[in-house]
C-alpha positions as CSV (number, residue, x, y, z in Angstrom):
1,X,-0.1,-0.1,-0.2
2,X,1.2,3.3,-1.2
3,X,0.3,5.9,2.2
4,X,-0.2,9.0,-0.4
5,X,-1.5,7.3,-3.5
6,X,-4.9,8.6,-4.7
7,X,-6.8,4.8,-4.3
8,X,-5.4,4.9,-0.9
9,X,-6.6,8.4,-0.3
10,X,-10.3,7.2,-1.8
11,X,-9.9,4.3,-0.2
12,X,-10.2,6.3,3.4
13,X,-12.8,8.8,2.8
14,X,-15.1,6.2,1.3
15,X,-14.5,4.2,4.4
16,X,-14.6,7.3,6.8
17,X,-18.1,8.8,5.6
18,X,-19.6,5.2,4.9
19,X,-18.3,3.6,7.4
20,X,-20.5,0.1,7.9
21,X,-22.5,0.9,4.8
22,X,-20.0,0.0,2.1
23,X,-22.8,-2.8,1.1
24,X,-25.5,-0.4,0.0
25,X,-22.8,1.7,-2.6
26,X,-22.1,0.9,-6.5
27,X,-18.0,2.5,-6.9
28,X,-17.5,3.0,-11.1
29,X,-14.6,3.8,-12.3
30,X,-12.8,3.9,-15.7
31,X,-11.8,0.2,-16.4
32,X,-12.2,-3.1,-14.6
33,X,-8.7,-3.4,-13.5
34,X,-8.9,0.0,-11.5
35,X,-11.9,-2.0,-9.9
36,X,-9.5,-4.8,-8.9
37,X,-7.1,-2.4,-7.7
38,X,-9.6,0.0,-5.4
39,X,-11.3,-3.2,-3.5
40,X,-7.7,-4.5,-2.6
41,X,-6.9,-0.9,-1.5
42,X,-10.1,-1.1,0.6
43,X,-9.6,-4.9,2.4
44,X,-6.1,-3.7,3.5
45,X,-7.7,-0.8,5.5
46,X,-11.1,-2.5,6.9
47,X,-10.5,-3.9,10.5
48,X,-13.2,-6.8,10.5
49,X,-15.5,-8.7,7.9
50,X,-17.5,-6.6,6.1
51,X,-19.7,-6.6,2.9
52,X,-17.6,-4.1,-0.3
53,X,-19.5,-2.4,-2.5
54,X,-20.6,-3.9,-6.0
55,X,-18.1,-2.3,-8.8
56,X,-18.5,-1.3,-12.4
57,X,-16.2,0.0,-15.2
58,X,-18.0,3.5,-16.6
59,X,-19.4,0.8,-19.1
60,X,-20.7,-2.0,-17.5
61,X,-22.3,0.4,-15.3
62,X,-24.0,1.6,-18.4
63,X,-25.1,-1.5,-20.0
64,X,-25.9,-3.4,-16.4
65,X,-28.5,-0.6,-16.3
66,X,-30.1,-1.3,-19.9
67,X,-29.7,-5.0,-19.0
68,X,-28.1,-4.7,-22.8
69,X,-24.8,-6.8,-24.0
70,X,-22.6,-5.3,-25.6
71,X,-21.7,-6.0,-29.1
72,X,-18.6,-6.4,-30.7
73,X,-17.0,-4.4,-33.8
74,X,-16.9,-7.6,-36.1
75,X,-21.3,-8.9,-35.1
76,X,-21.7,-5.0,-35.2
77,X,-20.6,-4.9,-38.9
78,X,-22.5,-7.5,-39.9
79,X,-26.2,-6.4,-38.2
80,X,-24.9,-2.6,-40.4
81,X,-24.8,-4.4,-43.2
82,X,-28.0,-6.3,-43.0
83,X,-30.1,-3.7,-42.3
84,X,-27.6,-1.3,-45.2
85,X,-28.5,-3.5,-48.4
86,X,-32.5,-3.2,-47.5
87,X,-31.9,0.4,-47.3
88,X,-30.4,1.5,-50.7
89,X,-31.2,0.8,-54.0
90,X,-27.6,-0.2,-54.9
91,X,-25.9,-1.3,-51.9
92,X,-22.2,-2.1,-52.3
93,X,-20.7,-5.1,-51.9
94,X,-19.8,-7.0,-48.3
95,X,-16.2,-6.1,-49.2
96,X,-16.2,-3.0,-50.5
97,X,-18.7,-1.8,-47.6
98,X,-16.8,-3.2,-44.8
99,X,-13.8,-0.9,-45.7
100,X,-16.0,2.2,-44.7
101,X,-18.6,0.8,-42.7
102,X,-16.2,1.5,-39.4
103,X,-15.9,4.8,-39.8
104,X,-19.5,5.6,-40.1
105,X,-20.3,3.3,-37.2
106,X,-17.5,5.1,-34.9
107,X,-19.6,8.2,-35.5
108,X,-23.4,7.1,-35.2
109,X,-22.0,5.9,-31.7
110,X,-20.1,9.6,-31.4
111,X,-23.6,10.6,-32.3
112,X,-25.2,9.5,-29.6
113,X,-22.6,9.9,-26.7
114,X,-23.3,13.5,-27.8
115,X,-27.0,13.4,-27.6
116,X,-27.0,14.5,-31.4
117,X,-30.2,15.3,-33.0
118,X,-30.3,12.2,-35.5
119,X,-33.0,13.7,-37.7
120,X,-31.6,17.0,-37.7
121,X,-27.7,15.8,-38.2
122,X,-28.9,13.7,-41.3
123,X,-30.3,16.3,-43.2
124,X,-27.6,18.5,-42.9
125,X,-25.7,16.1,-44.4
126,X,-28.0,15.1,-47.3
127,X,-28.8,18.8,-48.2
128,X,-24.7,19.8,-47.8
129,X,-23.7,16.8,-50.5
130,X,-26.3,17.6,-52.5
131,X,-25.3,20.8,-52.7
132,X,-21.4,19.8,-53.3
133,X,-22.9,17.7,-56.3
134,X,-23.8,20.8,-58.4
135,X,-20.2,20.9,-59.4
136,X,-19.9,17.3,-60.4
137,X,-19.4,15.7,-64.3
138,X,-23.3,14.8,-64.1
139,X,-23.2,13.4,-67.3
140,X,-20.1,11.2,-66.9
141,X,-21.4,9.9,-63.4
142,X,-24.4,10.6,-62.9
143,X,-25.7,6.9,-61.9
144,X,-22.6,7.1,-58.9
145,X,-23.6,10.4,-57.7
146,X,-27.1,9.5,-57.4
147,X,-26.2,6.4,-55.2
148,X,-23.8,8.3,-53.3
149,X,-26.2,11.2,-52.7
150,X,-29.4,8.7,-51.9
151,X,-26.9,6.6,-49.4
152,X,-26.9,10.2,-47.4
153,X,-30.5,11.0,-47.4
154,X,-31.0,7.3,-46.3
155,X,-28.5,7.4,-43.6
156,X,-31.8,8.4,-41.0
157,X,-33.3,4.8,-41.9
158,X,-30.3,3.1,-41.3
159,X,-29.5,4.7,-38.2
160,X,-32.6,3.5,-37.2
161,X,-32.9,0.2,-38.5
162,X,-29.3,-0.6,-37.0
163,X,-30.9,0.3,-33.6
164,X,-34.3,-1.5,-33.6
165,X,-32.5,-4.6,-35.1
166,X,-29.9,-4.2,-31.7
167,X,-32.3,-3.5,-29.0
168,X,-34.7,-6.5,-30.8
169,X,-32.1,-8.9,-29.6
170,X,-31.3,-7.0,-26.4
171,X,-27.6,-5.8,-27.8
172,X,-25.9,-2.2,-28.1
173,X,-22.9,-0.6,-28.8
174,X,-21.6,1.9,-26.2
175,X,-23.1,5.5,-27.4
176,X,-26.7,3.6,-27.9
177,X,-26.5,2.3,-24.5
178,X,-25.6,5.6,-22.8
179,X,-28.1,7.3,-25.1
180,X,-30.9,5.2,-24.1
181,X,-30.5,5.9,-20.1
182,X,-29.4,9.8,-20.7
183,X,-32.9,9.7,-22.7
184,X,-34.5,7.8,-19.8
185,X,-32.9,9.1,-16.2
186,X,-35.6,7.5,-14.3
187,X,-34.2,3.6,-15.2
188,X,-31.5,5.0,-12.7
189,X,-33.9,5.1,-10.5
190,X,-35.6,2.1,-10.6
191,X,-32.1,0.1,-11.0
192,X,-30.6,1.3,-7.8
193,X,-33.8,0.1,-6.1
194,X,-34.1,-2.9,-7.6
195,X,-29.9,-3.5,-6.7
196,X,-31.1,-2.4,-3.2
197,X,-28.4,0.5,-3.3
198,X,-28.4,3.7,-1.8
199,X,-25.4,5.4,-3.6
200,X,-23.3,5.3,-6.6
201,X,-19.6,6.8,-5.9
202,X,-18.0,7.4,-9.6
203,X,-13.9,7.8,-9.3
204,X,-11.2,9.0,-11.4
205,X,-12.9,9.5,-14.5
206,X,-11.9,12.0,-16.9
207,X,-13.5,13.0,-20.8
208,X,-17.0,12.4,-20.3
209,X,-19.5,12.2,-22.8
210,X,-22.4,14.7,-23.3
211,X,-24.8,11.1,-22.7
212,X,-22.2,10.5,-19.0
213,X,-23.1,13.8,-17.5
214,X,-26.7,14.0,-18.3
215,X,-26.5,10.8,-16.1
216,X,-24.2,12.0,-13.2
217,X,-26.5,15.6,-13.3
218,X,-29.3,13.3,-12.8
219,X,-28.0,11.7,-10.0
220,X,-25.9,14.7,-7.8
221,X,-29.6,16.0,-8.1
222,X,-31.3,13.3,-6.4
223,X,-28.7,13.4,-4.1
224,X,-27.8,9.5,-5.4
225,X,-24.3,10.0,-6.0
226,X,-20.6,11.1,-5.0
227,X,-18.0,12.2,-7.2
228,X,-14.1,11.7,-6.8
229,X,-11.7,13.2,-9.4
230,X,-7.7,12.2,-9.9
231,X,-6.6,16.0,-10.4
232,X,-4.0,17.6,-9.2
233,X,-3.5,21.4,-9.4
234,X,-0.5,21.2,-11.9
235,X,-3.1,20.4,-14.9
236,X,-6.1,22.4,-13.1
237,X,-4.5,25.5,-12.5
238,X,-2.0,25.8,-15.5
239,X,-4.2,26.9,-18.9
240,X,-1.4,25.4,-21.0
241,X,-1.8,22.3,-19.6
242,X,-4.4,20.6,-21.9
243,X,-4.9,17.3,-19.7
244,X,-6.2,19.1,-17.2
245,X,-9.3,20.6,-19.5
246,X,-11.9,18.5,-19.1
247,X,-11.3,18.8,-15.1
248,X,-11.2,22.6,-15.1
249,X,-14.7,21.9,-17.2
250,X,-15.9,20.3,-14.2
251,X,-14.7,22.5,-11.6
252,X,-17.0,25.5,-12.8
253,X,-19.9,22.7,-13.2
254,X,-19.6,20.4,-10.0
255,X,-17.2,22.4,-7.4
256,X,-18.5,20.9,-4.8
257,X,-17.3,17.6,-6.3
258,X,-13.8,18.4,-7.2
259,X,-11.1,17.5,-4.7
260,X,-7.2,18.8,-5.6
261,X,-4.3,17.8,-4.4
262,X,-0.8,18.8,-5.6
263,X,0.9,15.5,-5.6
264,X,2.5,15.9,-8.8
265,X,5.0,18.9,-8.0
266,X,5.6,17.6,-4.6
267,X,6.4,14.1,-5.2
268,X,10.3,13.9,-5.1
269,X,11.1,12.5,-8.6
270,X,14.3,10.5,-10.1
271,X,14.3,10.9,-13.6
272,X,17.1,9.2,-15.5
273,X,17.5,9.1,-19.5
274,X,19.1,6.6,-21.6
275,X,19.9,6.1,-24.9
276,X,19.2,3.2,-27.4
277,X,19.2,2.0,-30.7
278,X,17.0,0.5,-32.4
279,X,13.7,-1.7,-30.6
280,X,15.3,-4.6,-30.0
281,X,18.2,-2.9,-28.0
282,X,15.5,-1.3,-25.5
283,X,13.8,-4.5,-24.7
284,X,17.5,-5.7,-23.3
285,X,18.3,-2.5,-21.6
286,X,15.1,-2.7,-20.0
287,X,15.9,-6.4,-19.0
288,X,19.5,-5.4,-17.6
289,X,17.9,-3.0,-15.4
290,X,15.4,-5.1,-13.9
291,X,18.3,-7.5,-13.1
292,X,20.5,-5.0,-11.6
293,X,18.2,-3.5,-9.9
294,X,17.1,-6.7,-8.1
295,X,13.2,-5.4,-6.8
296,X,11.7,-7.6,-4.0
297,X,7.8,-9.1,-4.5
298,X,6.5,-6.0,-3.1
299,X,8.6,-3.5,-4.8
300,X,7.9,-5.0,-8.3
301,X,4.1,-3.9,-7.8
302,X,5.3,-0.1,-8.0
303,X,6.8,-0.7,-11.1
304,X,5.2,0.1,-14.4
305,X,6.8,-0.1,-18.1
306,X,5.2,1.5,-20.5
307,X,6.1,0.4,-24.5
308,X,5.8,3.4,-27.1
309,X,5.0,1.3,-29.8
310,X,2.9,-2.4,-28.9
311,X,5.1,-4.2,-31.0
312,X,7.8,-4.2,-28.7
313,X,5.2,-6.5,-25.8
314,X,6.4,-9.5,-27.2
315,X,10.2,-8.8,-27.2
316,X,10.0,-7.3,-23.6
317,X,8.1,-10.5,-22.1
318,X,10.7,-12.7,-23.7
319,X,13.7,-10.2,-22.0
320,X,12.1,-10.2,-18.5
321,X,14.1,-12.2,-16.2
322,X,13.0,-15.1,-15.3
323,X,12.9,-14.6,-11.7
324,X,10.5,-12.1,-12.0
325,X,7.0,-14.4,-12.2
326,X,3.6,-12.4,-11.8
327,X,3.6,-10.0,-14.8
328,X,0.2,-7.7,-15.2
329,X,-0.1,-6.9,-19.2
330,X,-2.6,-3.8,-19.5
331,X,-2.1,-3.4,-23.2
332,X,-4.1,-5.2,-26.4
333,X,-1.9,-6.9,-28.7
334,X,-2.6,-7.3,-32.5
335,X,-2.6,-11.2,-33.6
336,X,-1.1,-10.2,-37.1
337,X,2.1,-9.2,-34.6
338,X,2.6,-12.5,-33.5
339,X,4.6,-14.5,-35.5
340,X,2.6,-17.9,-35.3
341,X,0.5,-15.6,-38.0
342,X,3.4,-16.9,-40.7
343,X,2.1,-20.0,-40.3
344,X,-1.4,-18.6,-41.7
345,X,0.1,-16.5,-44.1
346,X,2.0,-19.6,-46.0
347,X,-0.9,-22.0,-45.8
348,X,-3.0,-19.0,-47.3
349,X,-0.4,-18.6,-50.2
350,X,0.1,-22.3,-51.2
351,X,-3.7,-22.1,-51.9
352,X,-3.8,-18.5,-53.4
353,X,-0.7,-19.1,-55.8
354,X,-2.3,-22.6,-57.0
355,X,-2.9,-23.1,-60.9
356,X,-5.0,-25.5,-62.9
357,X,-3.0,-26.9,-65.7
358,X,-3.9,-29.5,-68.6
359,X,-0.9,-31.4,-68.7
360,X,-1.6,-34.0,-72.6
361,X,-5.1,-35.3,-73.0
362,X,-5.5,-35.6,-69.4
363,X,-7.8,-33.0,-67.3
364,X,-6.9,-30.2,-65.6
365,X,-4.8,-31.1,-61.8
366,X,-4.3,-28.3,-59.5
367,X,-0.9,-27.6,-59.0
368,X,1.4,-25.4,-56.1
369,X,4.1,-23.1,-56.1
370,X,7.1,-25.1,-55.3
371,X,8.6,-22.0,-53.4
372,X,5.0,-21.8,-51.5
373,X,5.7,-25.2,-50.1
374,X,9.4,-25.0,-49.4
375,X,8.6,-21.9,-47.6
376,X,5.4,-23.5,-45.4
377,X,7.6,-26.8,-44.9
378,X,10.4,-24.8,-43.1
379,X,7.6,-22.8,-41.4
380,X,8.7,-23.1,-37.6
381,X,5.0,-23.5,-36.2
382,X,4.4,-26.1,-39.2
383,X,7.3,-27.8,-38.1
384,X,6.0,-28.0,-34.3
385,X,2.6,-29.6,-35.5
386,X,4.3,-32.3,-37.4
């Protein structure tokens, strides 16, 4: 436990304020990982057995109130394509649509998070695109231009169709889930009553969406929530610090909720800058530092390694000294960056580069490229399988 850490201070405040009523609370944090660390801090300072609050990430909290399931991006695309295919006259093929659909779905998500009137926005976009088409070559591209304009006219229909299709299946993307609550705030009170909880505690949130702000406004008005911000004077008082722009706005909007510390300037720092050429050398240098420091297991819990590039993750993991057993990886890693993907690429190339060749009077037979076969046979992972 770090006595001056943000989580320690918050744990003390929660315990002092709510004492034996922790089980009546719902605590909402930026992520599930933060929930894990806060529950650990609380358990260290509790002197007697008691039930802890329920912990949620901000997204889990929203979906729990709606009783909806979060849909992943690939499923969302197929739902979108099904609606899109039925809503426009000349729809693109599946693969062509996939290239631009994610951008539009992100826009839908942002529209809902911001509580924008979709009817007015889509009508405005349709008018803008119609005006932009005035200077185009209508004689040679009339059909393409008309399809383009029809698509923008259909955006509102596509949005409504996608929303209906998702809710019918009890699914939603994050923005839609937030909008549903912001437009039906009574569901918050009903959810708390159902859970038999008295208050919601928001901790360490930043860059809230319009929908999330509306939820907090409602809960504050009903005296159903408290907010604890991880705010520091260095970022709040210095107007040049962009990192504090949201917190400065929240300070004006909810002045009673902002508890500001000065840890950033008051905490002693020891900064060393060490040069290293190439990515592999950075990973090896990290391994040497960890080896020389000989951290204890308790000290290792306070050590964080921040990578400038996610491609370094495998190199770093392989370079970490074997005596360090427990590693907490908090970043994602794309499958395309893993060496095992080379096996799938080699197998696909064998079939993609095949040729049907007719030899003499015989029927055409499939032939494989020699170089592809040799490359597959030499693949490390293929050798491991056979």
